C-alpha positions, 0 to 999 in steps of 0.5 A: 316950713320955709322963710319968706325969702324961700317962699319968694324964691319959689315964685308962688307968693311974695312971702309969709303973712300974719307976721309969721317967720316961717310958712309953707309954700313949696308949690302952688297947690299947697301954698299956705302963707297965713295961720288959718291956711297952715292949720287947714293944710296941716289937717288935709296933709295929715289925713293923707299921710295917715291913709298911705298904709291903708291905701297899700293894704286895700290892694294887698288884702285882695291879692287872693293868691298871695294871701292863700300862699302866705297862709301856709307859711310861718307868717300866719302865726303873726298875721291873720291872712285868713281875715283879709276881707275884714281888713279891706272893709275896715280900711275902705271905710276909713279911707272913704271918710278920710278922702272926704276929710282931705278934700274938704280942708283943701277946698276950704283953704282954696276958697278962703284964699280965692284960689278955687281955680286950682281945682280945674287948672292943676293936675292935683286939683283935677285928679283929686276931684276925680278921686273924691267923686268916685270914692262914695260910689266905691264905698257907700253901696258896699257898707251903707245898709240902705243902699245895700238893700236897694242896689243889686250886687252886680251894680254894687260890684261894678261900682266897686271897680271904679277903684281902678279909676281912683288908683290911677287918679292918685298916681298922678295926684302929687309929685311925691312918693305916692306913686310908689306907695300906691303903684307897687301894691296896685301892681302886686294886685294886678299881677296876682289877679292875672295869675289867678285868672290864667292859672287858677281858672278851670272849665268844668264842662259837665257840672250837674245842677239841680234844685234842692228845694223851693229856694236854691240850687245845688251844684255838683262837679268833679274836682279839676286835676290841679285840686289834688292838694286843695284846702279841706275848707275852701270857697271858689268863684264861679261864672256861668257863661249861659247867665253872664260872661262877666259875673263871678260869685263866691260860694263855699264848697264841700266834698260830695258825700257820695262821690270821691274827688267831687265837690258840691255847692248849695246856692240860695236864690237871694240875689239877681244872679242866683235867682236867674240861676234858679229860674234856668234850672227847671229840671236837673241838667248838665251845664258848663261853668268856670271855677276860679280857686279854690281859696282857703276860708278863715275856718281852715286856720281856726280848725287846725288849732283846736280839737273841739269846735262849735260851728254856727250857721244860718241858711246856706252858711251850713256849707263850710260847716259841712266841709269842716265836719266831713274833713275832720270826722273822727279827728275833731269834734265839730258841733253844729248849731244851724238856724234855717227857714228854708225847708228844701235846704234842710231836707236836701242836706239831711237826705244828701249828706250821711250825717251819721258818718260825720257826727258820731262824736258831735252834736247837731242842733237844727233850728227850723224856722220855716212854715211847712212841715219837713220831710225828714229821712227815716234814720236820723242819728240820735244826736241830731235835734230839730226844733221849730224855734229860734235858739238861745245861742248862749244856752246852746253853746254852753250846753254843748261845751258843758256836756263834752268838757265835763264828760257827762253827756258825750255824743258817742255815749248816746250812740252806744245807747241808741244802738241798744235801742235800735237792736231790740225788737219793736214790741220790747221797745214799746213795752219798756218805753211805756214803762218809762213814760208811765213814770212821767205821764198819767194813763188818762193823759195819754189816752185822752191825747190819743182820742183827740188825735183820732178826732183830729184825723177824722176832721182832716179826712173830711176836709180832704173829701170836701176839697176833692169832691170825694164821697165820705163813704168811698174806701178807694182812696188812701190818705196820709196822716203823720207816718201812717197811710190808711186804705181800704184794706186796713180799716173802714174809711166810713168808721174813721170819719165817724169814730165812736166817742172816747175811742182811739183809732190806728191814726190816734194810736200812732200819734200817741206813739210819736208823741209819748214814745218817740224814744223807741227809735225807727219803726214801720207802719206794720209794727204799729199796726201789729201792736194796735191789733193786739190791743184791739181784742174786740176787732172793732178797729178802735181801742177803748179805755179798758183795752188801753188800760190793759195794754199799759198793765201788760207793758208795766208788769214787773215780769217785763222789767225784771230781766237783766237785758230789759233793765240795761235797755231801760237805762240806755233809754232814760237820757234819750227819752228826756231828750226825745220828749223835749224834741217832740215838744219843740216840734209840736210847739212852734213857740217853744225854745230850747230852754222851755222845752227841756225845763221839766226834765232838769234833773236828767243828763240832757240839761247839760246838752240843751243848756240853761242857767246851770251850764252858764254857771259851769262855764263861769266857774271855769272862767273863775278858775282861769282868773285864779290860776292863769290857765285857759280852760277852753283853749282847745275850743273854737267858734265858727260862724257863717251866714247873714245874721248880724244879730247872731254874729254879734251874740257870738262875739259876746260869747267869744269875749265872755268865755275867751273862745276864739271866733272865726267868721266867714261872712260874704256880706259884700 
């Protein structure tokens, strides 16, 4: 604040107006000699001073190499260096609003005082106009959903680099401390960028590319020598010069399961660049690329601090989860909840990654929401559940926590039970499984189901004949239905196309086995055929109701169940039976949910795995204990999320707050 004499001495104005004893006029662009001008100048200047620390963090938050180093120091206990992108995004939004706020009040003041010429006649006006003009181009395409959906990533990223113009304009905007406040952080960012570009870039001359399905590419490469001490859970920027020499894209990587000192990425074709990549990889091939990094993900920090974790992923967000599991297998429980509609990606991961080696003490729930049927590997671990539905996130999470925290549904116990099942002869497993199933289902219900599946198989075979133009009495072709393949050496094709009434074919019997006795574990076609031909005493190629009834009587005879080994095997199969039944129901009913598919076995141990109102009550009781004692019962648990679903991310935030469980989010959403 200045007196009228001091204002007159500056020479911009003659003095204060409105009978004011003091006013503000140190220089032409911020001269306010009346009350309204002082108020408008105050609003404009306060917004600028408020933004100064935000300006600094906008640049420092993107100094990847510096932040990566600081994450390994003691400072990590006070500053979350793993979530700098979130800081950058929030501060960028605030600065974008404040810049418009600051410019508006300056322009309004100049307009009221007939001084609009200052906008193009002064350095402050010109640089301010440049900064204000590029701010919407920098901010809006990155945060406004309407623009994000309609502008390509490459265009939005290019516009974001206008921040360089914005920073240079601010350096010359005012003769104050702003050049230091902006210049030093900007210089740190530039030095960090140059260091990373020159020292942390690696040329990989023989990277192996292949399509993993209908909508993505997998990339495999040998780790550069400088990666000996790399973070176990990391992301990298890659540049393929045969697509573009100027575009770098971030992807999470995980260790190559089958090769030591190798890494791999799964890249979904969701944008212009990734779609170009998919189109160019028509066949598996070797190509060169440049890799910048690696940089630790936020998952790395949270994973270190807890022994139990639940990693939720959508789509290709499964990759950091796999990295966590493969690096902490045997040391921590990293449970998976994966929601994916890409069948190729689900199949690729399940076939490529040795899930059994990394999930022995964890649960994995895969919620498949795609259209076509999955081609699953034969030997899936018992604690991997695949559902044709969307999850109830809270049910599933509380179910996993309850099962492990209470010790009543530990996954390693399921492994021990499954080993007993797998090591028993197939015929014995069928008999014992039948005993269990007859306690739940009626004999007629099972037989009628097999009859319907027999008729359905015949209809499908007829449809195939009509489409292919084959005659119905040809027995030279083989058709596949479910897990069975029928050919001329096994049964008459003509009889399969015209099954007797109230009779079960081999195909129908196999479908019944899969539906009601899925618990028996892995079996081959010859196993099922052997049982079928034993039941088919008349050798007609079909089982009638009497033969099926005799089979059940044989399977449920007391002398079958009175041996100790059989009783042990039965007890091992009980919990697994209920889980597998719920799984089978879900796979056959696309509209089923985790809750609905398991509700009819609420008294068994699997209820704590799938989750329901009881597991929520269990968790709430833990929270009540905390309120009364001050303890944190779930302090050894953490949540992770990676993917593009805002709804799931918000659900996890609510669960994290409700049950006081730390949440880490890795979301490349720019």
